[in-house]
C-alpha positions as CSV (number, residue, x, y, z in Angstrom):
1,M,56.3,89.8,93.9
2,T,54.8,92.7,92.0
3,A,57.7,95.1,91.4
4,Q,59.1,95.2,87.9
5,Y,62.8,95.1,87.1
6,K,63.2,97.9,84.6
7,P,66.6,97.5,82.8
8,K,66.4,95.4,79.7
9,I,67.2,91.7,80.1
10,D,67.8,89.3,77.2
11,F,67.2,85.6,77.9
12,F,68.6,82.7,75.8
13,F,67.2,79.2,75.7
14,V,68.2,76.2,73.6
15,F,65.7,73.6,74.7
16,G,62.7,74.7,72.7
17,N,61.3,76.9,70.0
18,H,59.0,79.8,70.7
19,V,59.7,79.9,74.4
20,E,58.1,83.3,74.5
21,K,54.7,81.6,74.0
22,T,55.1,79.2,77.0
23,P,54.5,79.7,80.7
24,L,58.3,80.4,81.0
25,G,57.8,83.3,78.6
26,D,54.8,84.5,80.6
27,A,56.8,84.4,83.8
28,I,59.6,86.4,82.3
29,R,57.2,89.1,81.0
30,K,55.4,89.1,84.4
31,Y,58.5,90.1,86.3
32,C,60.5,91.8,83.6
33,E,58.4,93.6,81.0
34,N,61.5,95.1,79.4
35,S,62.9,91.8,78.2
36,R,63.6,89.7,75.0
37,I,63.6,86.0,74.7
38,F,65.8,84.2,72.1
39,S,65.0,80.5,71.8
40,R,65.7,77.5,69.6
41,Y,65.7,73.8,70.1
42,V,69.2,72.3,69.9
43,K,69.1,68.5,70.1
44,L,71.8,67.3,72.5
45,S,71.1,63.6,72.8
46,Y,74.2,61.6,72.0
47,K,75.7,58.1,71.9
48,N,79.2,59.0,73.1
49,S,81.4,62.0,73.8
50,A,82.7,62.2,70.2
51,S,79.2,62.6,68.7
52,L,78.4,65.2,71.4
53,L,81.5,67.2,70.5
54,L,81.0,66.9,66.7
55,F,77.3,67.5,66.5
56,G,75.8,68.8,69.8
57,I,78.5,71.3,70.8
58,S,78.9,72.6,67.3
59,R,75.2,73.3,67.1
60,L,75.3,75.0,70.4
61,I,78.2,77.2,69.3
62,L,76.4,78.2,66.1
63,V,73.1,79.0,67.8
64,A,74.7,80.9,70.7
65,G,76.7,83.0,68.3
66,R,73.6,83.9,66.4
67,F,71.8,84.8,69.6
68,A,74.7,87.0,70.7
69,I,74.9,88.9,67.4
70,A,71.1,89.5,67.4
71,S,71.2,90.8,71.0
72,L,74.1,93.1,70.5
73,K,74.0,94.3,66.9
74,I,71.8,97.3,67.4
75,K,73.4,99.8,69.8
76,A,70.2,101.4,70.9
77,D,68.6,98.1,71.6
78,R,71.3,96.4,73.7
79,P,70.3,94.8,77.0
80,F,71.7,95.7,80.4
81,V,71.8,92.0,81.4
82,A,72.1,88.8,79.3
83,V,70.9,85.6,81.0
84,A,72.7,82.5,79.5
85,G,72.0,78.9,80.5
86,S,75.2,77.2,79.5
87,D,79.0,77.8,79.4
88,I,78.8,77.8,75.5
89,Q,76.3,80.6,75.6
90,V,78.4,82.6,78.1
91,L,81.5,82.1,76.0
92,M,80.0,83.1,72.7
93,Y,78.2,86.1,74.2
94,G,81.4,87.2,75.9
95,L,83.4,86.9,72.7
96,V,80.8,88.7,70.6
97,R,80.4,91.4,73.3
98,G,84.2,92.0,73.3
99,L,84.2,92.4,69.5
100,L,81.1,94.5,68.9
101,V,80.5,96.8,71.9
102,S,82.3,99.2,74.2
103,R,79.5,99.3,76.8
104,R,79.5,95.8,78.3
105,P,76.1,94.2,79.0
106,K,76.3,92.1,82.2
107,I,76.3,88.3,81.7
108,V,74.4,86.0,84.1
109,F,75.2,82.3,84.0
110,L,71.9,80.8,85.0
111,T,72.9,77.3,86.1
112,F,76.6,77.0,87.0
113,I,77.8,73.5,87.7
114,F,81.4,72.4,87.9
115,V,82.0,68.6,88.5
116,L,85.5,67.2,89.2
117,K,86.5,64.2,87.1
118,K,88.7,61.2,88.0
119,S,91.7,62.4,85.9
120,A,93.8,65.2,87.4
121,T,94.8,66.3,83.9
122,T,91.2,66.5,82.8
123,N,90.4,68.6,85.9
124,Y,93.3,70.9,85.3
125,F,92.1,71.8,81.8
126,R,88.4,71.9,82.8
127,K,89.2,74.3,85.6
128,L,91.2,76.5,83.2
129,Y,88.3,76.5,80.8
130,Y,85.7,77.4,83.5
131,T,88.1,80.1,84.8
132,I,87.8,81.7,81.3
133,I,84.0,81.3,81.4
134,L,83.9,83.0,84.8
135,A,86.0,85.8,83.5
136,F,83.2,86.6,81.0
137,T,80.5,86.0,83.7
138,D,79.3,88.8,86.0
139,M,77.0,86.7,88.1
140,A,76.7,82.9,88.4
141,I,73.6,81.3,89.8
142,C,73.9,77.9,91.7
143,H,71.1,75.7,92.7
144,S,72.4,74.5,96.1
145,R,73.7,76.5,99.0
146,N,76.8,74.4,99.6
147,E,78.1,75.1,96.1
148,I,78.7,78.8,96.9
149,D,81.5,77.9,99.3
150,R,82.8,75.1,97.1
151,Y,83.1,77.3,94.0
152,A,84.5,80.2,96.0
153,A,87.4,77.9,97.1
154,L,87.9,76.5,93.5
155,F,87.7,79.9,91.8
156,P,88.7,82.5,94.5
157,R,89.1,85.4,92.1
158,H,85.4,85.0,91.2
159,A,84.0,84.1,94.6
160,H,81.9,87.2,94.7
161,K,80.0,86.2,91.6
162,F,78.2,83.1,93.0
163,V,74.6,83.3,94.3
164,F,72.0,80.7,95.3
165,T,68.5,80.2,93.9
166,R,66.5,77.0,94.1
167,W,65.7,75.4,90.8
168,G,62.2,75.5,89.5
169,G,60.4,74.4,86.3
170,H,57.2,74.3,84.4
171,M,55.0,71.2,84.5
172,S,51.6,72.7,85.2
173,E,50.2,71.7,81.8
174,Y,50.3,68.2,83.1
175,P,47.8,67.2,85.8
176,P,48.9,65.6,89.1
177,A,49.4,61.9,88.5
178,V,46.8,59.5,89.9
179,D,47.8,56.5,92.0
180,H,46.1,53.6,90.3
181,A,47.0,51.1,93.0
182,G,44.2,48.8,93.9
183,A,43.5,46.5,96.9
184,D,46.6,44.3,96.1
185,G,48.8,47.3,96.4
186,M,49.8,47.6,92.7
187,A,47.9,48.0,89.5
188,A,49.2,46.8,86.1
189,A,49.2,50.4,84.9
190,A,51.7,51.4,87.6
191,S,53.8,48.2,88.0
192,Y,57.2,49.9,87.8
193,A,59.4,52.3,89.6
194,I,61.2,54.9,87.5
195,S,64.4,56.9,87.6
196,A,65.9,59.4,85.1
197,G,69.0,61.5,84.4
198,R,72.7,61.0,83.5
199,S,74.7,63.4,85.7
200,S,76.0,62.2,89.1
201,R,73.8,59.1,89.1
202,D,74.4,56.0,91.2
203,Y,72.4,53.5,89.2
204,A,74.5,50.6,90.5
205,T,73.0,51.1,94.0
206,L,69.5,51.3,92.5
207,E,70.0,48.0,90.6
208,A,71.3,46.3,93.7
209,A,68.4,47.6,95.8
210,A,65.8,46.5,93.3
211,R,66.9,42.9,93.1
212,D,64.1,40.5,94.2
213,L,61.6,43.3,94.7
214,P,58.3,42.6,92.9
215,C,58.4,45.5,90.5
216,R,60.4,46.5,87.4
217,V,62.7,49.6,87.4
218,K,62.8,51.8,84.3
219,I,65.7,54.3,83.8
220,I,65.3,57.1,81.4
221,C,68.8,57.9,80.1
222,D,70.5,58.2,76.7
223,N,74.1,57.8,78.0
224,A,75.8,55.0,76.1
225,E,77.9,53.8,79.1
226,I,74.8,53.5,81.3
227,I,72.9,51.7,78.5
228,A,75.7,49.2,78.1
229,Q,76.0,48.8,81.9
230,F,72.5,47.5,82.2
231,K,71.8,45.9,78.8
232,D,71.7,42.4,80.3
233,S,69.9,43.3,83.5
234,E,66.6,41.4,84.2
235,Q,65.5,44.1,86.7
236,I,66.4,47.3,84.9
237,E,64.9,48.5,81.6
238,I,66.7,51.4,80.0
239,L,64.6,53.9,77.9
240,P,67.3,55.7,75.8
241,R,65.0,57.8,73.6
242,C,62.4,59.0,75.9
243,Y,61.8,62.8,75.7
244,G,59.0,65.3,75.9
245,E,55.5,63.9,76.3
246,D,56.9,60.3,76.4
247,Y,59.1,61.2,79.3
248,V,56.2,62.8,81.2
249,R,54.0,59.8,80.5
250,E,56.5,57.4,81.9
251,L,56.8,59.5,85.1
252,Q,53.1,59.7,85.4
253,N,52.5,56.0,85.1
254,A,55.2,54.9,87.5
255,L,54.3,53.8,91.0
256,F,57.1,56.0,92.4
257,V,60.3,57.7,91.4
258,V,63.8,56.9,92.7
259,I,66.7,59.3,92.2
260,P,70.0,57.7,93.2
261,L,72.9,60.3,93.4
262,S,76.6,59.8,93.6
263,A,77.8,63.3,94.3
264,D,77.3,65.4,97.4
265,D,79.0,68.6,96.5
266,V,77.3,69.7,93.2
267,S,73.7,70.3,92.1
268,A,72.3,67.0,90.8
269,G,68.8,65.5,90.7
270,Q,66.8,68.7,91.3
271,M,65.2,68.8,87.9
272,V,63.8,65.3,88.1
273,L,62.9,65.9,91.7
274,T,60.8,69.0,91.0
275,Q,59.2,67.4,87.9
276,S,58.2,64.4,90.0
277,M,56.8,66.7,92.6
278,A,54.8,68.5,90.0
279,L,53.3,65.2,88.9
280,S,52.4,64.2,92.5
281,K,54.8,61.2,92.5
282,P,56.1,59.6,95.7
283,I,59.9,60.1,95.6
284,I,63.0,58.3,97.0
285,I,66.2,60.4,96.6
286,T,69.7,60.2,97.9
287,R,70.5,62.6,100.8
288,T,73.0,65.2,99.7
289,R,73.6,68.7,100.9
290,G,72.1,70.1,97.8
291,I,68.9,68.0,98.0
292,E,68.4,69.0,101.6
293,D,67.7,72.5,100.3
294,Y,64.6,71.1,98.5
295,V,62.9,68.4,100.6
296,V,62.0,67.5,104.2
297,E,62.7,63.9,105.1
298,G,59.5,61.9,105.3
299,V,57.3,64.8,104.4
300,D,57.7,65.3,100.6
301,A,60.3,62.6,99.9
302,L,62.1,59.6,101.5
303,L,65.9,60.3,101.8
304,V,68.5,57.5,101.8
305,E,72.3,57.8,102.4
306,R,74.6,57.5,99.4
307,G,75.5,54.0,98.4
308,D,73.2,52.4,101.0
309,V,71.7,49.5,99.2
310,A,69.8,48.2,102.2
311,A,68.2,51.6,103.0
312,M,67.2,52.1,99.4
313,R,65.7,48.6,99.2
314,A,63.7,49.3,102.4
315,A,62.4,52.6,101.1
316,M,61.4,51.0,97.8
317,Q,59.7,48.1,99.6
318,S,57.8,50.5,101.8
319,L,56.5,52.5,98.8
320,F,55.6,49.3,96.9
321,E,53.5,48.0,99.8
322,D,52.2,51.1,101.7
323,T,49.4,52.9,99.7
324,A,48.8,55.4,102.5
325,L,52.5,56.4,102.5
326,R,52.5,56.8,98.7
327,D,49.4,58.9,98.9
328,S,50.8,61.1,101.7
329,L,54.2,61.7,99.9
330,A,52.5,62.4,96.6
331,R,50.2,65.0,98.1
332,T,52.9,66.9,100.0
333,A,55.2,66.7,97.0
334,R,52.7,68.4,94.8
335,Q,52.1,71.0,97.6
336,S,55.8,71.7,97.8
337,Y,56.0,72.1,94.0
338,E,53.2,74.6,94.0
339,T,54.7,76.6,96.9
340,H,58.3,76.6,96.0
341,Y,59.2,75.3,92.5
342,T,56.9,76.5,89.8
343,I,58.4,78.3,86.9
344,D,56.7,81.5,88.0
345,I,58.4,81.3,91.4
346,F,61.8,80.4,89.9
347,I,61.9,83.3,87.5
348,G,60.7,85.7,90.2
349,Q,63.6,84.6,92.4
350,V,66.1,84.9,89.5
351,I,64.9,88.5,88.8
352,V,65.2,89.4,92.5
353,E,68.7,88.1,92.6
354,I,69.6,90.1,89.4
355,E,68.1,93.2,90.9
356,R,69.9,92.8,94.2
357,F,73.3,91.9,92.5
358,F,73.4,94.7,90.0
359,G,71.1,97.2,91.8
């Protein structure tokens, strides 16, 4: 893509400081010269829902409010589009926009995900809340195709706002991982399989599949319930405080990556999937409608059905024993990342969708 999108776009990020100096910032400037980037690292790790509400969400609200005021306070410098990455950012920008300006900059919700809970009462209030969020939102980007129809049914008044763009991310500062396996099929430096993430994960199936296999399984997750679930497991090691370079190092040194998913109707697993692809890791992942937008079975990942312990165990056994299969999957995974999922490609696709939607 070479064409530039001319109207001013403000981008808001809360996962790091000085994002404008990163490859993400480079990609934004490449496709959208008339842009501003507001960024700050907001720590969201938490032990339970109460601590998240008291500390994490309050920090998000404060930072999002400051971003919105900075974006909108000068009339001559207001954007045409504001790209927000969370519901809190959308809410605060929408509220400040309503208070400060008559001309209304468009709000793009960069990653819209709505997950139903077990409680009908909880779902009622969450749906009401997200209906308010969508009232502020002019365009909502989803990262799997099936979500478009799902959200259109859940929020019919806002059905026209949902668009699909594949997730992509930046991992290019880290070289492709090297498979250290020797003649015996496994080296000490890569004696474990690894998984990561907290949303829509089926770690019970992973634990059952891993029993009696000759390798450890590490799970990178700071969710208190998951930590408690596996605290006495001999097969599973939980890494609750594993972020940044430590997270990447654990992925790089693993023999392969397993991403067990419990949900079929929402985006889940794409971030860990594309990060693992970037690091040239062989991958096993649950087959969902969303994941089928990203991988081809047997080419750049092994797919297993949800909750199928036997299939997951067989896939893990094959990757543990078959060096050629690991090498093939690792090579094609990296190729897929470079072709489809780099941060440059992702931002280019987002800008194309914004241009198409508001053009």
